[in-house]
C-alpha positions, -999 to +999 in steps of 0.1 A: +644-110-619+680-111-629+697-079-617+671-065-599+657-079-568+627-063-550+624-070-514+594-053-494+590-054-455+564-040-431+567-007-412+566-030-380+600-044-388+615-007-391+654-005-392+677+026-385+670+049-410+705+064-411+727+080-384+726+117-396+699+131-374+694+156-345+666+140-326+685+132-295+701+157-273+728+156-247+700+144-220+688+117-245+654+137-249+637+129-282+636+158-307+622+163-341+647+168-367+647+198-388+668+207-421+696+224-410+702+213-373+735+201-365+741+166-366+762+147-340+780+112-354+760+094-322+726+105-331+702+081-347+673+088-372+643+071-366+608+074-380+577+081-354+551+056-358+526+079-343+531+104-375+519+076-399+485+058-407+502+033-430+542+029-434+558+002-455+591+001-473+605-016-505+638-018-519+647-022-557+679-039-570+689-004-586+682+031-573+649+049-586+651+085-595+616+087-604+583+071-599+545+078-603+511+062-592+491+042-618+455+051-610+432+018-605+396+014-606+393+004-569+379+040-560+390+073-542+370+068-511+388+039-495+413+054-468+400+034-442+394+002-462+424-016-450+443-037-463+451-012-491+465-018-530+485+005-548+501+003-583+532+021-591+555+024-621+594+033-615+624+039-634+660+027-625+693+040-624+714+010-626+753+015-631+753-008-664+733+008-687+717-019-705+702-034-672+678-007-666+641-011-663+608+004-660+593-013-631+556-020-628+545-026-594+515-039-574+519-034-536+489-053-517+477-062-484+491-029-468+477-027-434+476+001-407+503+005-385+498-010-351+509+013-322+516-008-290+501+011-263+524-007-237+556-022-247+558-043-215+525-063-223+529-098-218+537-117-253+506-138-246+485-106-257+500-100-288+489-113-319+496-148-330+524-156-356+498-168-381+478-134-378+512-116-382+520-135-411+485-128-430+492-090-423+526-091-443+525-070-473+529-085-508+552-069-538+546-081-575+568-066-600+569-066-638+600-056-655+602-036-688+638-034-703+648+005-706+673+019-729+696+041-705+688+053-671+653+066-665+654+104-658+620+106-650+585+087-656+549+097-658+518+079-660+486+087-675+455+069-691+440+073-725+407+057-725+412+025-704+446+019-715+474+031-687+504+046-707+536+059-694+563+083-709+601+077-699+627+103-702+662+085-711+694+096-702+701+088-739+682+120-749+652+099-760+616+100-745+597+067-749+559+059-744+549+026-729+516+007-729+513-007-694+484-029-700+505-063-702+528-058-671+495-049-651+480-082-662+511-099-650+514-086-613+475-092-611+480-130-620+505-154-611+502-176-643+505-143-665+534-134-645+551-169-650+545-167-685+555-129-686+590-138-672+596-171-688+586-158-722+601-122-719+569-108-729+579-074-717+565-047-740+585-026-767+579+012-767+550+021-787+566+057-797+600+071-794+608+105-799+647+114-804+641+150-812+656+168-780+690+178-786+698+167-751+688+146-722+660+161-698+640+155-667+609+177-671+578+160-682+541+159-677+509+147-689+477+168-692+448+159-670+423+179-690+432+164-725+440+131-727+472+119-743+488+156-745+522+157-734+551+184-724+586+175-723+615+197-714+652+191-718+687+204-703+691+224-733+661+247-723+636+234-749+600+224-743+583+203-769+544+197-774+531+164-779+494+155-791+481+123-796+471+109-833+449+080-842+466+046-841+486+050-808+510+075-824+522+114-815+526+143-831+557+163-815+559+198-825+595+204-837+594+239-828+607+244-795+594+266-766+625+280-755+623+313-732+643+296-707+681+305-708+691+272-690+679+235-683+640+231-680+636+212-646+600+205-642+569+211-660+531+212-647+498+216-670+471+234-654+446+212-638+419+233-653+430+249-682+437+228-710+463+250-729+482+265-697+514+250-689+537+260-659+576+256-662+608+262-638+643+261-645+679+264-636+679+296-647+658+305-615+628+313-633+590+304-631+570+306-665+534+306-676+528+293-710+496+294-734+503+267-758+480+276-784+503+304-794+533+302-813+563+291-794+581+324-795+550+341-784+537+316-759+554+326-727+526+348-711+538+353-675+574+354-658+588+356-625+628+359-633+642+352-599+617+332-582+645+312-560+681+324-553+693+292-571+680+267-595+641+261-591+638+224-592+601+214-588+568+228-590+532+216-583+498+231-593+471+233-568+443+214-579+414+239-566+430+274-561+451+294-585+485+285-565+518+272-576+542+253-552+578+260-558+610+243-544+647+251-551+682+247-546+684+274-520+661+251-496+632+272-500+594+264-505+574+292-519+537+293-528+528+316-558+495+334-563+490+331-601+463+361-598+492+384-590+520+358-596+540+368-567+548+349-533+520+342-512+539+322-485+574+311-480+589+284-461 
């Protein structure tokens, strides 16, 4: 994999997660760490196995600022059908710009955590080495060279074709067909050919029209192929799919925000309703059928005390969850567009 080495290990082989934690007091009693607690240099942070049904961790050669789940055809009702399989797409933030990649991953043989009821049990009662070997997770990765660091990546499907959009620090947005790399991670022969012959795909569409880089993007779940992207220069652009795997990107920007657009979320139920949040501390609701200058229909100006970094739309109820630099998490009731709960 050249500059990017990927390693995956099971949660049964857990390591120290860091030394900044408040989970031990002077009496060596275990405590739950909460943000804001004073951390001593000799405190250790360790995850509690009993809090998880499944836990595995993977390492990529370069940091990944963003990832998304690639939906598969294995079905939704499989919570107890261990071992599990998951497909992911991630984007790297490598130090050398020309070594960045979109990584398509298949994580398989994911087993439930096995909690030891008695740590003093005789070793003869434990699983055999062969059985433990069978339980090890597997990770297959297909690299797609990417121009610049990946600020954010989002995945959707158009028909049966898996599609990803990536925001580059160069200010461009790329669209990728993930069919070939997904075939590679599912078949060892295809993977050998993929790597040896450098069969990674090229972008099927590129939009250079943003005036700066950005981080905000979201695919509509109601209208396949419809995309919204927001940049650090406060502008939002609407994408609509065309025949032949192309997109029309409206050059008229939706620009009611006064500072960088940090996140975008399409309504899960309304095809033309979009939510956005910004460094200007506001959350806005848009009707994308209107002209850009008139599309902002609801606004909360000071939703947080600092930058609003992320929003998430509830799939069943008219609620939006937001998180900001002030450390607060808020639930918004869109029927009145006011804070329903704050944490």
